[in-house]
Structure formats: structure tokens, C-alpha cells
N, C-alpha and C positions, 0 to 999 in steps of 0.2 A: 297301714293295711298290710296282711302276713301274706306269705309266698302261697301261690297255689300249685298245687302237686295233680298229679296226673293228663287224663286228657286235653284239661282247657289250659297246661303251663304252654303247650306247642302255641306259637306265635300264632294268630290269623293265618296271616299268607301265606303259613305253612302248612295248616290243618286245611287251607283251600283247597291244595295241592293234593293232601295227599286223600280228599272226597273224590275230589273230582279223576285222581287215577282210579280209585276203587268202583267210582262207576263207569270207568271204561271197560276192567275189565268182569265188571257185572251181565253186562248186556245180557239178550233173551236166550241166544244160542247156548251161554258159557252158562248159564245157569241151568238150565236142562239140564245140559250134561252132568255138570258137579250132583247138582239133586237124583240124577237116575246111579250113581256110584252108592247112594248110600239108603241102600235097599230095608238096611235089618234096625238102621238106630231108629224106629218109631214102633214103640209097642201095637202101635195100630195098623201096620204093614198086613195084609195077611185077613186083616179083620173085617175086609167087607167086599163086596163084590154085586156087580149089578147086572143080572141076570136080567136077560135076552123076554121083552112080553110084549115083540110087534107079532103082527099077524103074518109076519110071511111074503104077504102080496110083495111081487117085483113087476103088476100089470104098467106100473109106469117109467120101469125104466126101460131103453133099449133094450140089451141082452140081460140074459138072463145071470145072476151071481149065484157066489157061497151064499148062503146062510147065516149071518154072525152067530156066535155064540154068547156066551158068559165070560165076563171081564172080571176077572177077579183083581183086585188093586192091592199091590206086591210093593208099592215104592210110595213114598212121601210127597211126592209128585209124580204126577202123571200126568202122559202128553197124548189125548186121542186121537186119531186121524186115518185117515183111508190107508195108507200103507206103513207099513213097520219101517223105518229107518234109526238113525241113528238119535235122532229127534221126536222122535214118537215110541213110546212107548208100548202104547195097547193101540189095537189097529179094528178095525170097522172097514174090509175090504168092498163098502159098496160106493159110486159116484157118487153119490147125495150129502156124500160127509166130507169136508174140505181134509186137505194135506194135513193143516194142524189146526183143527176143529176147536178141540177145547182141552181146557187142564184137570187136572182135578187134584186137589191137595187134601191131605189129613193133615188139618188142627188141633189142638187137645181133644182127639177122640170125636172130630164132625168131619162131616167129609162137606169142603166147598168146592164146588163148579165155575170157572171163569171162563168163559166165550171169547174164542182169541180170530175176532171180527169174522167167522166164517160164516161162508155163502145160503144159504140157508136156513139160518142161526141155532140156536140150542134152546131148550126150553126144561124148566123144569112145573111139573105137575098145570101144565097146561100157559105157561107165563113165561115170555121169551126174553131170556136174560139180554142185560144189557152189557156189550162186548167190552171187557175189561174189568167188570168188576163183582166178584167173588160172592156167591151166592149158595146158601149155606142146604145141602140136597137131604133128606130126615128120612129115618130107616122107612121104607116102605114106599117112597115118594116116585116121582118116575121122570127120568129125563132121557132127553130127547136129544140124539146130535142131528139135526137135519130132517133126517126121512123117519116120520112115525110108523112106516109101516116093516122096515126092517131095523133100526136104528133105535128102538124103544125097551128101555131098561127104567128097572125096577133094581133101586137101593135095597142089598138084603145084610145083614150080620153074619158072618159064618162061628157057627161054632165049636167053640174051642173043644178040641177031641176027649179032654177031663172031664167034662160036662156032662158028654154024652152018656 
């Protein structure tokens, strides 16, 4: 049997230690921070917008809040939550939206939505997402982040200025 080259040449015990070390570095918060720094690395960034299409009713809330606007997806990974922070780059200031509600990933021209174990759930076209399971949101599809009146959005594709 000949010599093995590349990554497989590393003894198993050493490879296992390297894999464990990488897993610790790639924890949830670190991954989000790192991904938010690569905004322009993907040609799909800025190509999609979540257009608010809720009816604006606030009768279910204890106190009125400003109506949420549209959300432009400008990062390969975006975290949607109630308040803008280091870990949340798309904020919907509605109390029925969780602190870190859902993640949006741009993957090969597709928009994938993952519920982050939110309190009031995430829905795509009326179907509740299972927490932690990425689900594709099609252009023209509807996503609800916990509040059907204020946090209901339609995915629209932003036109290039050159094609107008």
C-alpha cells in the first residue's frame, strides 16, 4: 500500500483533536459574527427584499409600536430578531418577534429560512417551520415571523438598475 497524502495522512488522533478544536471555534455566535462581515462575498446579496405585507393591526399588542418596514437581505447570513445587535442584523421591533427569531441564508441563489426556536414560530406559506430546519422561501412566497399582522413579509427579487 502506498503513502497517503493530504488531509488523510494526518494520524486519526491528531485529526480528531483538530476537528474538536474547530467545532469549539465555530459556535453559534462566532459563526454569525464572522458571516456578517462578508456582506459582498455573494452576488445574491442585495438581490432579495422582504416586503412587509401585514395589515398593520396592533389590537393584539399592549402598547403601539412603529410599523415595521421592508427588510433588504444584504448578507449571506442574516439573523432576524426584535432588536438590532451584534448578532441580529435585521430587526423587526415588534414584541411578538423573538430576540433571535430566524436566520436567512443565501445559498446558490436560493433563500433559506431557519427558525431559531422562536416563541411564536416562523411560517412559510402558512406552514410552521421546525426549529433548526432550513426551508426554502420562493420569490413571491410569504414568511411570518411570529406576528401575522405586523411581521408578515413577501419575498421579492430586487431588479438590477441596469435592466430597468
